[in-house]
Every structure is written in C-alpha cells, then in structure tokens.
N, C-alpha and C positions, 0 to 999 in steps of 0.2 A: 615774640614768636621766633623759633629757630628757623633760619633761612633755608637750611638743607631740608628740613621737614616740609616747609612750604613748597619748595621746588619739587621734591619727590611727590607731593600731593598733586602738583600741577601736571606732572608726567602721567599720573593715574587718570586725571580728568581728561588729558589729551587722548589717552587710549580709549576712554569711554566715548569721547566725541567721534573718534575714528570708527568705532564699532557701530555707533548710531548711523553714520553716513554710509559705511561699507561693511555690512554684517559679515561678509565672507572673509574679511581680512584676518590673518592669524597674528596673535600678539607674541612678542618675544620678551624683552626686558626694558625697563624704563627707570634708570637711576637719576638722582640729582648729581650735578657736576659743579665745578667751581663757579661758573658764571650762569648756571641755569639748570637745564634738564634735557634729556632726550628720551625717545622711545623707539625701539626697533620693531618694524612691521613687515610681515610677509604679504605683499600685495602684488597681484599680477601686473597691473599697469602702474607706471611711475606716478608719484605725486607731483602735481603741477603747482605753480605759484597760486593759481586760482583755488586749488584744493586746500592750500594752507590757509587762505582767507576763509574758506568754508569751515575748516576745522576750528579756527579761532572763533567764528560766530557761534558754532555749536558749543564750544567750551563756555562762552559767555552765558548761554542759556542754562547750562549745568550749574554754573556759578550762581546765577540768579535764582535757581531753584533751591539753593542752600541745602544740598543733599548731605546728610551725615555720612561720615566714614564709619562703617560698622565692621568690627573685627570678629572673626570666627575661627575657632581651632577645629581641625578635622584630623581623623586618622589618615595616615598616608594612603591607604587603600581607597578610602572613600574620596579623598581628594583627587586621586587618579581617575576614579569613576566619574566624578563631577566634571573634570576637564575633558574626559573622553566624550561625555555628552555634549560639551560645548565645542568639540572638535578643535581644541587648542593643543596641537601636537608639541609645540615648544614648551608649554607649561608642564605637560606630562613628562617630557625629558628632564626638565629641571627638578621635578618632584622625585623622579626615580633616582636622581643623583644625590638626594639629600640623605644624610645619615640618620636624622631624627625620625621617630615614628609618628610625630605629630607635625601638622602643616598649618600655617596661618594663611588665611585669605581675608580680603577686604571687599566689602560690597558698598556700592553707591547706587542711588536711583532705584528703579524698579527691577532691573535685571543685570546690571553690570557687576561682574565678579573678576577679581584679579588675584593671582598668587603673589603674596607680598609679606615680608617680615615687618613692614612698617618702620618707624611710626608715621602716622599721618596727623594732619590738623583735624579739628573736631568736625568741620563741615566745609563744603565747597564755597560757601558764602564768605569765608575768611580770606579767600584769594582776591586780591585787589586789582593788580595790573599785570597783564600777560602780553607776550608777543612771541609768535612763532617766527623763526629766523631763516632756516634753510633745511634742505634735504641732502643727505649723502648716502652712499652705499656702505654697508657694513656686513662682513661675513658673520654668520652665526658662530659664536664663541671665538671670533677672530681667526678662524681657520679657513684657509683659502679653498679647501675642497668642500666646505659646507655651503649651504644655500646663501645667496646674496640677499640681504634684507635691505629695507629702506629705513634710514634713521632720520627722524625729524627732530631738529634742535629747537629749543625755545628758552625763554627766560621769563622771570616774574619778579616784581618788586612791590613794595608797600605803597609807593607813590608814583605818579606819572612823571614827576620831576626826576626821580632816580632812573626810570626807564629811559627818559629822553637823554639823560647824561650818558647812560650806557650805550644807547644807539649812536650817539655822537662819537663816542670813543671807538665804536666798531668801524664807523666811516673813516675816522682818523687812522685806525689800525691798517685799513686797506692802503692808505697813502704811504704808510711806513713799511709795508710788507717787504721783507728782505729778499723774497723770491723774485720780486720785480726790480727793486732798487739795486741789489747786488749785481745782476747781469748788466743793467743799464749803466752802472758806473764802471763797468769793466773789471769787477772784482772776481767773479767766479761764474761758472755754470755747473750744473749738476748732472744732467742726463745726456749721455751720448749713446745712441743706439748700438754703436760698435763696442762700447765698453760695458754698458749695463746701468741699471738704476741705482740711486743712492750712493754714488761715488762722485766726490767733489774734484773739479778741475779748477785750480786757482790760476787766474790770469795774472799778468805782471803786477797790476795795482793791488789785487787781493793778496797775492803772495808777499808783496811788500808790507801790507797791513799786518798780515800774520807774522812776518819776520820781526816787525817792530814790537808786537806783543810778546813774542818768544824771547827777544833780546832783553826786554824789560824783566821778564820772569827769571831768566837765567841770572841776571845781575842781582835781583832781590833775593833769590835763593842762596846764592853764594854769600851774600852779606849776612844771612841768617844761619849759617853753619851747615847748609846742605851740600852734599857731594853729587855731582852730575854723573849719571850712568846711562848707558845705552844697552838695550837687550835685543835679541833677535826677534824678527817678526814671526818666525815659524819654529815650533819646538815639538818634541815628541809627545805623543798622547799620554804616556805614562806620567809625565809631569802634571798634567791636568787631572789625571785620576787621583794622584796623591793629594792635590790641592782641593779636590772635590768638585771642581768646575765641570768635569766630564759627566758626573752623575747629576748635578744640579742645574747645569747650563748647556747641556749638549745640543738642545734644539736651536740654540742661538750661536753655535760654533761652526766654523768652516773646517771640516775634517778631510784630510787628504790621505791617500794611500800611496806609499812609495815602495815599489817592488824591490825585493832582495836587500832591504836595508837591515843592518844588524841592530839589535837592541842596544841602547846606550847603557853605560854603567848604572847600576842600580841606584836610584835616588828615592826609593820608596815605592811599594807596590811590586808586583811580579813582572819580571822581564818579558815573559811570554805574552803578557797583555799588551805590550808596547809594539812589538813587531815593527812594521814599516808604517805605522799610522802617525801622522803629524797633524798639528793643529795650528791654524793662523791665530795668533794670540788675541783673545777677547779681553784680556786683562794684562796688566804689567806686573802684578804682585809676585807670581812664581819666579819670574826672571830676577827680581830684586832679592828674593829669598836665596836663590842659588849663589848670587854674589856674596851675600852675607855668609853663606856656608863655605865659601871658598877657602877660609882659613879659620884658625882658632881665635875666638874673641874673648877679651878680658872685660870685666866689669868697668875697668878704667876707660875702655873704648866707647862705652855707651853714654849718651844716646848716639846712634848712627842714623843719619838722615840721608836717604838716597832719593834723588830727584831725576825724573826722566820726562821729556816731552815725547811720550810713547804713542805711536800709532797702533790702534787696535781695530779688529774687524769683528763685526757681529752680524749674524744672519737674520736680518730683520725682514719681515714679510712686506711684500710690495705695497700692501694696503695701508701700512702705517708710516711709510716714508714721507717726510715733510720738509722740503727745503734743506737748510743746514741743520734743522732741529732734530731730525731723525734720519741718519744716514747709515751706510753699512761699513764705511771706513772713516775713522776720525782719530784725532790726536788729543790725548789727555795730558794736563799738567800734573802728572801723577807723582806722588812721593810716598815712601814707606819709612816709618821711623821704628827702629828697634831700641827699646829702652828698658831700664830697670823698673820694678814696681814703684819705687819711691819717686821716680822721674815722671810717671805717667800723667799726673795731674798738671804739672807745669807744662809738659809737652802739648797737652790738649789745649790749654789756655794760650800758649804761644801760637798754635795754629789758628785759633779763633781770632787773635789779634792780627795775624797775617792776612786772614780773609778780609777783615774789616778795612785794614790799610789798603789792600789791593782794590777792593770795591770802590773805595773813596777816590783813588787815583783815576779809575776809569769812569767816574761820574755817577756812581750809584750810591746813594746815601740812605736808602730805605731797604730793609730786609725783613723777612719772616723766618722763624726757626722752628724746626720740628725735630723731636727725638723719636726715632723709630726703634721699636723693640723686636723681640725674637719672632721670626715668622714660623709658620707651622712646619715648613720644610727647611731644616737647618742641621748643622753639625755642632758638636761641643756639648759640654756638661752644663747642667742647670747652674751650678756654682760659678762656672766661668762666665756664663751669660749675665748672671747677677752682678758679678764684680765689674764686668765691662760696662754694663748699663749704668751702674752707680757712678763709675768714674766719669762718664760723659755727663750725666745729670748734675753731679757735684760741680764740675767745671762751669756749666751754664749758670748754676745758682751763684757760684762765687764771683762770676763775671757780672752778675746782676741782670741777666738777659731773660726776657720773656720767651717762652716756647710752648708749643703744643706737643702732646704725646701722640704719635702715630702708631697705634698698636699693630704689631705683626708685620711691619713693613721694613724691618732691618734686612741687612745682607744675610746670606745663608750661613756665614761664618761669624757674624757679630753685629751688635747694635750700631746705630749711626746717628750723627747729627747732620741734618740737611739745612743749609743756609740758602734761602732763596732770595734773590735780589728782586726789587720792584722797579719797573721802568717808568718812563715819563707818563704812561697811561695807567700806571698802578697795576700792571700785570706782573704776575710772578714768573720767574725763570729759575729753574733748578740749575745751580752751578756748584757751589762748594759742598763737599761731603767730608765728614770725619768719622772713620769707622774704627772701633776698638776690637782687637782680635786676639783671643787666646788660642783659638782652634788651629790655625795654620802653623804657628810655631810648634805645636804638638805634633801635627801630621808630618811635618818635615824634620822633626827632632832638632829644632834649633837650640843652641846653647851658648852660654858664656861661662867663663870661669870666675867664680866669686872670690872675695878676699880671703876665704878659707881654702881655696884651691879646689872647690867642688863645682860640678856642672850644674847650672841653673838655666831655666827657660826664660828668654826675654818676652816682653809683651810687644805686640806689633800694632802700629797705627797705620791705617790706610787713609790717604787724604788727597783731595784735589781742591784747588782754589777756584779757578774758572771752570773747571770740569772739562767738557768737550770744547776745544777751541772753535770747532765749527759752530756749535750751538751758541757759544759766547759771541762770536763775530756776528751771527744772526741777531742776537739780542742788542749788540752795540749799534748795528745798522738801524734797527727799529727804534731804539731809544733816542738816537740822535736824528732820525729821519734821513739818514745818509750823510748828514752834515757833521762829520767827525771833528773832534777838537783838533787844534793845530798840530799837537804833538803826534797824533795818530794819522793824520791825513796823508795818504800816499804821495800826493802832490801838494806841497804847502804853498808854493808861489808859482804863478804863471806870469811870464814876461811877455808883454805885448808891444812889439816895435811898431811905431806909427809909419815909418818909411824905411826903405832899404839902407839909406845913408847912415843909420844909427846902429847897424848890425854889429859893428866892432865894439860899440859901447854895450850892447846887449850881451855879447859874449863876455865882456869884462864883468858885468853885473852877475851873470850866471856863475862865473868862476869864483867870484867872491862869496856867493851864497853856498856853493858846493864846498868850498874850503871851510865854511862855518857849519857844515853838516846840515844844511837846509835843502830840502828836496825841491827841485825846481825844473820847470819845463818852459819851452819857448813856443808860442803860437806864431808860426811863420806863414800861416795860410793867407789866402787872398780875400777873406771876408772883410767886411767893414769893422771898424773899431767896436761899434755897438753890438754887432753880431758876435764878435769874439768875447766881449764881456758877458753877453747872455749865455754863451756856451760854457764859460767858466762858472757862471752861476748854476747852470744845469748840472755841471760835473762836480759841484760842491767844493770848489777850490777856495781855500780861505782867503788868499790875497792875490790880487792882480797888480802888477807894476806896469804903468803906461810909460813908455820910453820914446821920447822924441828928441829933436835937435836941442831944445832948451835943457832937458835933463842931461843930455850928453855933454853939453858945454859947461854946466854947473856941477856935474858930478852928483846929481840928485835922482830921486825916483818919485814918480807920481803914484800915490798909493790908493788903491780901492779895496776896501775890506768887504768880504761877502755880506750881502744884505744891507750894505751902507752906501752912502754917496761917496764921491771922491773925497779923500782926506787931505788932498793937497800934496805938494812936493816936500820931501824931507831928504836930508843927507843920507847917502847910501849906508854909511856906517851907523847912523842913528837907527835906521830901519832894521839893519841886521842885529844890532844889540838888543833892540826891542823884541824881535822874534826869538832870539836865543833865550832871553829871560822868560818869555811865555812858554817855550818848549821845556825849559828846565823845571818850571813850575807845573808841568803837565796840564797846560791850558789849551 
C-alpha cells in the first residue's frame, strides 16, 4: 500500500471525526506530508490536547466501521451547490479556482463528503496505527491577511513498532533542536525586537564555526578550479527584470526606491523601468552574469567557474520563519559555471562528485536525490528545457545514482537536481542543488567566440553544495546533537588549572596549542574541578586538559575526552600531534 495514499486517507478520516464531534467546524485542506498528514480547520475555539484524544477515539470508531471511500464526479456548478448546502466556504473557494469543469468528491460513512482528487485506500479498515501529534496555526493559503486556521498534525504506520520508533525519534529530535542548542552553546540568536524576525546574529562561537566552514569551502573550491567573486548586496531593479526574478519572484524580494537616481547603463530591458528602484539581492546569479559579461570570452576560456559565499535576502512571511532553517537573510555557497555544450555533462558530474565529497567530510553519508522538471510558471523554450533536463538525467544515470522525478518543481529558468542529506535521525535536509539553465544566457545575451570566430551562447549551471549556510549549520547541530567533531568545534581544548601556582605552565600549554592552530580556552573560574568538567561537558568541548603541579614538573597534560573517563597523563607534544592528525582527517 502506498504510504502517501494511506496518510492522505487518514487526513480524510480525521476530518470526518472532527465533523462528527463539532459539526459547525469548516474544512479547509488536508494533504499527506513527508512524515504523516495534516488538516486545516476553521473552529472558533482552539483545539486542546483533550480534543486531540477525542478526535483519535472518533477516528478509531470510523476505522472499525470499515467505511468504503466512494469517489464521485460532479459538474462544477453542482459541486458548488453541494458545498453551499454544507456551508463549506473554503471548499467552494477551492472549486471556484479550478480550471476543470468536473470536480471529484469522496464520501465515507453516512454523510461525510470531502472535495478531493484522491487517490484513497479502499476503506477505512485498512488503516492500522494512527497518532495525532500537535496543533498549529496556519493562514488560509499561507497569506497573513487571510483567516487563521487550526492545523492538526498526525501520522500513521502499518505497525505499532514503526509508530513507536517514530515517536521515539520525535522525542530525540526535541533534544537536538538547534533553536535550543544553538543559543545555549553561544552560537547564535535569531530574534531581536529592535532588528526584526528571521535575522541571524552570530555570537563569537557561532561566527567561528561558520568561518571554519567557509574557510574549508574556499580552499576546496580553489583546488577544483573555481574563481572567487564578490557581488553587491543591492542592485537596480532592471537587472532583476532582465533575469525574470522581478516577474516570477517579486513577492519574495525586498524592493527599495531611491529618489533622483539615474538609470544605469542599459543591460537589458528598458531604462525607464529601472528609475530609482533597487532590490536587495534574493539570488547571486545576475551578479555573476555581469562579471562574465565584463569582457569578451573565448571558447578557450570556458568553463568559467565563479564561486561566492553570497548573502541574499528573501521576504519570507513571519508564519514560515523557523530557526536557522527559514530566515530572511542567509548566505549561500553559490557558484555559476559557464561552459560549452560539450563540457556540460562533465561539469554536472564534477559537481555531483564535489557534493558527495563535501557531505562525507561533514559526516553525512546518506542522501536522497530528486530530479525536478519544468514548473507551470517558467521561461525558456520547450527545446531548451528538454536539453537541460536530459543533461541532468543523463549525468545521474552515468553516475549510477538512484533518483525520483519531482514533476513541475524546477526553478523558473531551468530543471534541477536536488541532493538531500539524511541526518542521524534519518530526516532529510535540502542542501545541494544543480540547475541547468539555457534561459538566462539568452536573456542577458551571453556569448563566447568559438574556434571559427563566431559568437555562440554558453550554457549556465547554477549550483550550491551546502545551500544556505544557516540551514546547514542548523542541520549540523541537530545531526551531532551539538557535539561537533573536533575539527569543527569552536573550542577544541579547555585548559583547567588545579591551582594558581601552575598558571605559568597553563600559559605555556596554551601558547603551544595556539601555535599548532588548535582552538583553546582556559577555565580560570573559582568552581570545583568536577564542576568545571561538567561545564565543559555541557558546552560540548571535545577535550579537557587537567593541569597541576605534577603535569607542570613533567611537561605532561592529563587528558579527559568528552564522554570518557580520564585518559591519563601524556606528553604535551604527543597530545598536540594526536589532535593535529585528527583535525587534518576531519574527525
């Protein structure tokens, strides 16, 4: 049985149960989602925890009755009349927005009717194990000016064992929540009333973690033939009109008006449209295109690979902001590759290799892959879309990688490969993306001179490896439960002097560690030794060195590794060499 079909059917059963208990409640929508299902309800009073238990019991009764799911097709007008009689205003609005003249509904039990395209399971008795999880607010259609609905989340499985494992993972996920661990470890905070929501403030330890990640990425990109570029955070609106972002992405862009500003030199589109309108960049690609256009390019120059740790800004609704995972300002490890048609396949495969190498270094060895095709709202010719899609799909096949096709979820300018990493709890995180683009090179009239001296159009690849650094740091924290590997830990070693008489030796040890590029701090507080060790454990510091008279006299350090007992005294040089080896191996 298809799990999505089962979960969608559970959402239908939940809606029936709610209507049994509260007939006055209005129904909105109820899809299956990755880990379960939800349904949105318009109810005057909020659902309580006791209400969720009552709904579960009512669902069990419906399941026990083994009610069949009965599909029926109606004319649009008759469907509207039906739901008018049921006083289901949200269903009426959905029907009115449909282009088709026919509408599908599903019936269960004696009287429950729901607008639905299906599919569903044969009958409610096929549902085995269910659990309602939580209630959250949700605006109708996700628009803040629309009514606030109540969204009930639930999940279902074939066996109780699967449900128990899922619930156990949910509890573990709470302990790993980066929104709690990040601030408690001194990495970041997100909301300041004076600054606004969805904006990240990195504290020293978090900024250091991010710097470590950025330094690694810069080094790896340079090794692989990328050139580092930096583009402005704000650019004239005409640039975004030429790229298509203005038309296709305007609602998510911060647009500013600067008085008495003269239009820039024509880069495509009409100068009068630009005026004094500027945009905080939501993407990095137009800036990289302008760098490419800055001089004549030869076929001998290609491929050109531009890399930027580019900060972008997106106008996200307050209701969707979520820790580091959904913010309004974030940095992408963004690159754009301009290549010849004959280079396209190799470049895509090199990016795939780069993604897998990078994920492995950061401790992620399991991924899932999706190939996303042309969305309904898009630019470019059918021929170009077909060529771009085939190029991505062929690369995946030649690499022997399993993937799923995600129909209609490509970027507006081209299809894409999404590579999602899986963390310690087997949850998926969207990170790497590879997009193949014929459209923007045409819109910006990009060219290179071929071996016959003629102008030709390059192909453009957009790609990120980690994606949003903010989202990736959130994923790292949750994957490791805050206990980052030694090479990533902002503080790698904590020195704990037993008494003041050894402070000179403590400074000597600190200096030796710093000279070896090992990040070190000293705990010179007045707490007991055990309290200092507990604090180090709470702060997820990989190593503590206990330093007393004996260590000072012998030139040794007493080592305590996080989560372990004392490992005894070792020579300082031996300890440093061991750490250097671990760090170099990204352990």
